[in-house]
C-alpha positions in Angstrom: 221.9 55.7 193.0 221.0 52.5 195.0 217.7 50.6 193.9 215.8 51.5 197.0 216.3 55.5 196.7 214.4 55.2 193.1 211.2 55.9 194.6 212.2 58.6 196.9 213.7 60.4 193.9 210.9 59.8 191.5 208.0 60.9 194.3 210.2 64.1 194.7 210.4 64.9 190.8 206.8 64.2 190.2 205.3 66.4 193.4 204.8 69.5 191.5 203.3 67.7 188.5 200.8 65.9 191.0 200.0 69.2 192.8 199.1 71.0 189.5 196.8 68.3 188.0 195.2 67.7 191.6 194.8 71.8 191.6 193.3 71.6 187.8 190.9 68.6 188.9 189.7 70.4 192.0 188.9 73.8 189.8 187.1 71.6 187.0 185.0 69.8 189.8 183.9 73.1 191.6 182.9 74.6 188.2 180.8 71.5 187.4 179.2 71.4 190.6 177.9 75.0 189.6 174.1 74.3 188.0 173.5 75.8 184.9 171.4 78.9 185.4 167.8 78.8 183.6 167.8 81.9 182.0 170.6 84.1 180.6 171.3 87.9 181.8 169.5 86.7 185.2 172.0 86.9 188.2 171.5 84.4 191.0 173.1 83.6 193.9 174.8 80.2 194.9 174.4 78.4 198.2 174.5 75.0 199.5 175.0 73.8 195.9 172.1 75.1 194.3 171.5 78.4 192.3 168.7 80.5 194.1 166.6 83.6 192.9 167.4 87.2 194.0 164.6 89.4 195.1 163.5 90.6 192.1 161.7 94.0 191.8 160.6 96.7 189.5 162.1 99.8 190.4 160.6 103.0 189.7 162.5 105.9 188.8 162.4 109.1 190.5 164.6 112.5 189.8 165.6 114.0 193.2 166.6 117.8 192.2 169.2 119.6 194.5 169.0 123.4 195.5 165.9 123.8 193.2 167.7 122.1 190.1 170.6 124.5 190.3 172.4 121.8 192.1 171.7 119.3 189.5 169.7 116.2 190.5 170.1 112.5 191.3 168.6 109.5 189.5 167.4 107.0 191.9 165.2 103.9 191.7 162.9 102.9 194.4 161.6 99.4 195.6 159.5 98.6 198.3 160.4 97.5 201.6 163.4 98.4 204.0 165.2 95.1 203.7 165.4 92.0 200.9 164.3 88.9 202.2 167.3 87.7 200.5 169.9 87.8 203.4 173.6 86.8 202.5 176.8 87.3 204.1 179.9 89.0 202.2 182.0 86.0 202.8 179.6 83.7 201.3 178.3 86.1 198.3 178.7 84.2 195.2 176.4 85.9 192.1 176.3 83.2 188.9 175.0 84.9 185.6 174.6 83.0 182.3 176.0 85.2 179.8 175.7 84.2 175.8 178.0 86.2 173.5 181.1 88.1 174.0 179.7 90.5 176.3 181.5 90.9 179.9 178.5 90.2 182.2 180.3 92.7 184.9 179.7 95.4 182.4 176.1 94.6 181.8 175.4 95.4 185.6 176.0 97.7 188.1 176.0 96.8 191.5 174.7 99.6 193.9 174.2 100.3 197.6 170.9 101.4 198.7 169.5 103.9 201.6 166.7 103.6 203.3 163.9 106.2 203.2 160.8 105.8 205.1 159.5 102.3 203.9 161.5 102.0 200.6 165.0 101.3 199.5 166.6 103.7 197.4 169.4 103.1 194.8 171.3 106.1 193.4 172.1 105.5 189.6 173.5 108.6 188.3 173.5 112.4 189.0 172.6 115.2 186.5 174.7 118.3 186.6 173.0 121.7 187.4 174.4 125.0 187.0 176.6 124.5 190.4 178.8 121.6 190.0 179.8 119.9 193.2 183.2 118.4 193.9 181.7 115.6 196.1 182.0 112.1 194.7 179.7 110.1 196.9 179.2 107.2 194.3 177.2 104.3 195.7 178.5 101.7 193.2 180.6 98.6 194.1 183.3 97.8 191.6 182.7 94.0 190.2 184.6 92.1 187.7 183.5 88.6 186.1 185.5 85.4 186.4 184.6 82.4 184.0 183.2 79.2 185.4 182.7 77.6 182.3 181.3 78.4 178.9 178.6 81.2 179.1 178.7 81.0 183.0 180.3 83.7 185.0 180.9 84.5 188.6 180.4 88.2 189.7 183.0 89.3 192.2 183.2 92.3 193.8 187.0 93.9 194.1 186.6 94.4 197.9 184.6 93.3 200.8 181.0 94.5 200.6 180.0 96.0 204.0 176.5 95.3 205.6 173.4 97.0 203.8 171.1 96.8 200.9 172.4 96.1 197.7 170.9 95.7 194.0 172.3 94.3 190.8 170.9 96.9 188.0 171.1 96.3 184.0 173.3 98.8 182.6 174.4 99.7 179.1 178.4 100.9 179.1 178.2 102.5 175.7 175.4 105.0 176.5 176.6 105.3 180.0 173.1 105.2 181.4 170.8 102.5 183.4 169.0 100.7 180.9 165.4 102.1 181.6 163.6 105.0 179.5 161.6 107.6 181.6 159.5 106.5 184.3 159.8 102.6 182.9 160.0 100.4 185.7 163.4 98.9 185.9 164.0 95.1 186.6 166.3 95.2 189.8 167.9 92.2 191.5 167.9 93.0 195.1 169.6 91.4 198.4 171.1 92.3 201.7 174.5 91.9 203.3 174.5 91.0 207.0 
């Protein structure tokens, strides 16, 4: 090997290491750019370098019987207004949550699409079986998972692109399989719209 060939060989051999180090540094810088959420278990959306509050509503529980109760019932939570003032796009949707402890934050919330009825948004959270069982599965939940940003800070991601519409992140108790509200008590919901 000639002396003037050494730098080329050295650069070629080091290229994978440089790429890996550069990628690692970029990921760490991106994680440090996301500010620390003020509160634990409260979702925020990340935009323009800062965390912003989602629309915070008290959902009112309604039980909607089907077929005079023989077809079971739907459990819905209603919030006022036909559109959330928080408007996001599917491509720029970044939900950040602080979660202390060992619980997966994507198992502490469900993401539900809503429907507009008169002047309210309705978010169906479950069904109660009746005497006649239905084979239809019109589930309006969006599958989500969590990605760790750093210790105790996570990003909630959807498993697929989210279509335009109204959405709510709703507290959920996985073990009980129910939305975390008792009876007709209002339920804290974090709403937003996708345009």
